[in-house]
N, C-alpha and C positions, 0 to 999 in steps of 0.2 A: 434190601433194598433188589429188584426187579432189570429189567432190564429186557424192553418189548420193541416188539417194533410191526411195523407197517408194510404192508404192501401195493404196488401197485397191479394195472390187469395181466402183467406179464409177469409177473410172481417178483420183482425187484422191489430189493425191501427199499425204500423209501423216506423209512424216519425212521425215528430212533429212540426213547426213550428211555432212563434209570430212574426210574421212582418207587416209594412202595405200594402205590397206589395206582389200576387198571387204569386208565387209559379212555378207555372206552366212553366213557360222560363226558370226558371234554374234549371231545369229536365228535363231528357229524357222524350220526348215524349208523354209515355205511362204512365209514372203514374201522377195518377188522386187525385189531392190533392181537399178535403169541408171544408167549413168554417167550426170549434167549435162554436158550441153555448156557451152565455161568461159565460152560468150557467153551460156547464159543464166541462170546460176550464180547470178551477183545481183541476178537480177531476179526481185518473189518473183511474180510474175499469170504469169508463162510456165513457175517452177518448180508451178504452182498449180494453170494449165491442161493440164501436166505434156505439156509437148516436155519427148523428149529423148531423150540419146544410143541407140542400137539394137544389140545385138551389133555390126549389120552398118556399122557407123557411120555412119548418115543418122539424120538426125532427125527426128523421127515424133512424130505425137500423139495418146496414150491415151488423150484425154478428151474434152469435146464443143465446142463452141464457147458454149454450155450454161456448161460450165463453167470456158472465161477470163472470161466475162461477170461470174459468183461471183466470183471474183480479182478481176477489176478492183472490180466491187462494195467486195469487204472493202478491197481499197485505198487506194482515194474513202472509207469509213467514216470509214477509219482517219488519214488529213489527215482528213476535216471538223472527229473529234474532238481531232485533235494543233491547229487553227486555234482551236475554240473554247477551248478550256484554254491556249491560250498566247500571251491575253491583251487587250485590245478599248484601242480610242483615248476620250475623253469630254475632251467639254469644259466639264463642270460648276462646274471651277474659274475656268472664263475664255480659260482657253486649253490646249489638247491636252495632255492625260496618257496616260500606258499605265495599266491596268490593270490585275491579275491577273485570270487567273480559271484556275487551276488551280483542283479541289472544291473545299476545303480559302474557298481566296482568295475562290468566288462565296459557299460556305454560310454564309459573315461576310459580304462583304457583303447577302445578304439578310435575312442577320441585324442592318443596321443600318437596309436603310433598315428594316424594321419597328419597330425600336425608333422610328427620329425619326416614329414615324407611328401612335406612342401617344398614347391619352386622356394629357390634364395634360402635354407634352413641354413646357417652358416654350423661348418665342423664344430665346432665347440658345444654344438645345439644338447639341450637336455633337462630333460622334465624329472618330479618329484614320480614316483611312484608309493602305494604301498606296500612290503609287501614283509614277508616273515624269515627270519636266520631260524638252519636247524634246529636253534632252541627255543623256536617261538615267538620272537625278543617280533616284534614286530618296528616299524619306520618308515620314515614316508624317502625312499632309497631315490638317489640320481642314478636317470638310465641317464645314460647314451642316447641317441638315436638306434646304434644296432642293437642296446639291448633292447629297450622295448621294442622296438620289430620284434624282437626276439621271444621278447613272453610275449605277445600278444600273438606272434603264430604256435606257443609250447599252449597258449590256453584254447586255440586253435584248434590241434588236434585236439586238445580234450576232453571239450567239445562235439566233436569226431567221434570218438571212441564209443564215450559214454550213448552215442545215440546211435550207433550200430552195433554194440552191445545190446539194447534195445528195440533195432529191428530184430536181431536175430532169435529173443529172446520171441518176436509179436511171432515168427516164422513161424518156427519152434510151436508155441499152444496153437498156432493156426491150422497145427498137422495131430494134436493132441487129438484122442477121442476119450477121455476118463481127465478122472479129475489130478489121480497120479500121475497121467501124461504130463501136464498141465502144472500139477505143482512142477516136475520134475525141472522147470523152468525159474535155474536160481537168480538174480542180482550176483552178480560175483563186481569188488571192484578193477575197471578194467585199466591196463597197464598200453600207456600208445609208442 
């Protein structure tokens, strides 16, 4: 199998196919397809940056450092989004617990925090919310108003830490003038 890709007028990769057959005949004749070297086929950043194997067997770059930077930022942005929705840790229950933070869980947490703050909420108010202990055992654990508010605050701190790191990496990339400079902007797990 061979990875083929095609580019738009600016040199950005717009489609890639893994096939044993040259895809040229299946598409509009105006679309130029080129082979992507195996070493780059699994690298979405290199692919998006337009690093391809030309007909003469030489790896060439058909786009600019700016396109590479944009592709690197897209990868970091996806990594940040994955970190944000991959869960966070809170000690709202007295010991560290992992809370889910996919979109639905974030909405449910906001609703629980809001409900805990409504006028007339009794002091005995509680709400169940999913979390996992340090052994990875998930439960629908009861939270007091203060506990769910703390879990919500810790979730917000986690999101802000991820977004702050992404903003700093984007600034670093904007100042870079080489691919190596761009690659120096590496995601690490934030420690809020």
